[in-house]
N, C-alpha and C positions, 0 to 999 in steps of 0.2 A: 504495490498495494494504494490504492487511493484515499485520499483523506479527506474530509471537510472539515476546516476550523472555523466555528461558531464563535467571535471574541470581538468585542467592540473598542478593546482596547489596543492601539494600532501599533505601540510598541511590542506588547506581547505577542498579537498575530504575528507581525514579522518576525520576531525571533521564532517562535513555532513554524512558521513556513519555511526560514531559512535552515534552521536546525533538521526538520523532516526531509527538506529535499537533499540535504547533505548525508541522509541515511537512505537513500533511494525511495523514498516515498513521494508520489504526486499528490500534491496538494491544491485545492482551490479555499480561499478564505471567504467568510461573509462577514459583516459588519453588526448586523442586528438578528433577532429572531426572525422576521419576514423575509428577510432575504437569503438567510441560510435555511427555511421553509421551502423558497422556490428551489435554491440549489438543489437541497435533498429530493423535492419531487422531480427536477428535470434529467440530474444524473446520478448513475448508481455508484454509490461509495462504500468501500470495505467498513470504514470508520470513521465515526461523527464526533470531533471532538468540541463538547458543546459548555460554552460557559455559562451558568444560572443568571447572573444576573445582566440582561442585555435589554437594548432599548426595543421598543415596537411589541414585542413580544419575547417574555422572559425564557429562559433554559428549562423548565420544567414543562410549561406549556407548551413550546415546542417539541419537547420527547414526547409528550402526551400525544399530539396531533401525527406524528411520524408512526408512534405504533398502531395508533388508530387507522393509518392508512397502510399498514402492513408493511411497513418500511423494515427491513432486517439487516440496516446496517450495526454494528455494534456501536455503542454511542459510550462513550468517556466522557462522565462529566466534570469539567473545571469550577471550582468555588473558593470563594475566603473564608466560606461558611464551614465550620468544623465539628458542629456538634452532633451528636447522634442521632438528632430528630431531623436534622439537616439531609444526611445521609440518607436515612430512610426514606424522606420523600422524593430524593433522587432517583433511588432506586424501584420503588415503587412506580415511580410514572414511566421506568422502563429503561435505565439507562444499566449498562453491563457492567460499569466499573465507575469508580469515584475517586478524584483527585485533588487535594487538598492544596492551594496556593498559601506560601510560595512552595515549590517542588523542583526537586532534582531532575533536569531535562533524561537522564537516566532513568530515572524512575518511571517517566512517561513513555519511553521505548520497551521497558521491562511491560508496563502494562499494556501496549498496542499489540507486543507479542504475545502475550498472556491472553486477550482477547480473540484474537486469529485463529490461536490453538485450541480454544474452547468451542469455537466454531464448527459446527458439524461438516462443513465441506472442507475443513481444512486438516492437513495431516499436523499430529500432534508431535511435532518433531521441531527440532530447529537446526537441522539438515537436510539437504536434499540429494540425492544420486542418481546418476544414469550412466551405469557401465564402471570406468575408473573416474569418473568427475565427480566430485562433491562439492558443494557448496554449503558454508557455513552461515547459516541466516542471522546470528549473533555478532561474529567476528567479522561479518562480509568479507569473507575469503572464500577463495575460490581455488581446489587443490585437483591436479590432474596426472596420474600415475606416479603420486608421489613428488611431482612440480607445484610449486606454489604459482598462482596466474593470478598477473595483476592487472584489476579493473577499476576502471573510471565508476563512478555512481550509476550513469545510464547505461553502462554496459554488465553492470550486477544486475539492474534491474531489470534488463531484456531476458538476462538467461536465467534469472529466478523466473520469470514468467514461464517462459521454454519449458522450465525444468517442472514446473508446479503442473504442467498438462503435457506428460509425456508420451510420443506417438499420436499426439494430436495435431492436427492443421489448425495453425494460429492465422487468420488473414492479417493482412498490413494495417487495415483500420481499428480492429479490435487489440492489435500490440501498441500501434499509435495513442489510441487513448489510455489505454492502462499504463502505458511507461513515460509519455510525456504529457499527458491531458491534453485538451481539444484545442488547446492554443496552438501548437505545435502540429497538429495535421497538416495545416497549409504548406509546411515543407515537405513536398510529397514523398522525396526520395528518401528522408531520415531514417525508415525502419531497414531499407536496403543497406544504407550505407552504415548502421550501426551491426547489421548481420555480417558484413565483411570485416568491420574490427574484431568483431566473437570471432569468426572463423579463425582470424589470422592467429587469436592467441589461444583458442583451443581445439581448433581443429588442424589446421597447417601443419604444427609440431609432430602430430601422431598419425600413425599409420589409419586408426580407425577414425571416421569423420562422424559427428555426430548430429550437425546441424543441416538437415536436409531441405532442398526448396522444392513444393509442390508447385508446378507452372502451373501458374491462374488461378492459385488460390492464396497461398500463402508460405510459410515455414512451419516446420517442427523439428523436434528433438527426439531421438531415439538411441536406444541404448547400444552397446556391442552385439545384443545378439539378436538385435532384427535388423542391423544392416546386413 
């Protein structure tokens, strides 16, 4: 999942970026409202975590502009304000959820999962399955044929993307942008390297191979009924 954090307090922004990346999210950070608007207009995000009190353009105005532009990203407002009127203002501006500072990081993760489940194009589940492989999105665990598979954060994010699009060919460019972000695509073989890592863990020990290479196009994940 790609996330944009718009937060002017450097320590909070760094904390959010580090914590989200540790939980397999791809994160960009903007430090003021105008920068956040440019990021959101240029790139596609699943979720925007948006502080209300921002320089140059406050979070309420930024949220309104994004919705006027038909930006469909889920928006979670962050603010030190906690009155009912403040929450109503944020939600009326187009936010999908509202989190009051200070908050537990675990609660933010739960809100991210909740807005993702509410999105019409996302499955309303916390697990993904393909054949005898199951991915638990809450526990960040993978199990195949009863065996727990240890995955790094990037391996998990890559496998999640493949499993969210079963039997669909995903290009290397698309995978790189959604799993590593735009700064990483200059490493042209990073996708192939991590596909090999995944295959060693989820395919090599098993008779049925789930990850398929589509020559000249990319990769896809199939279940055991389509092999």
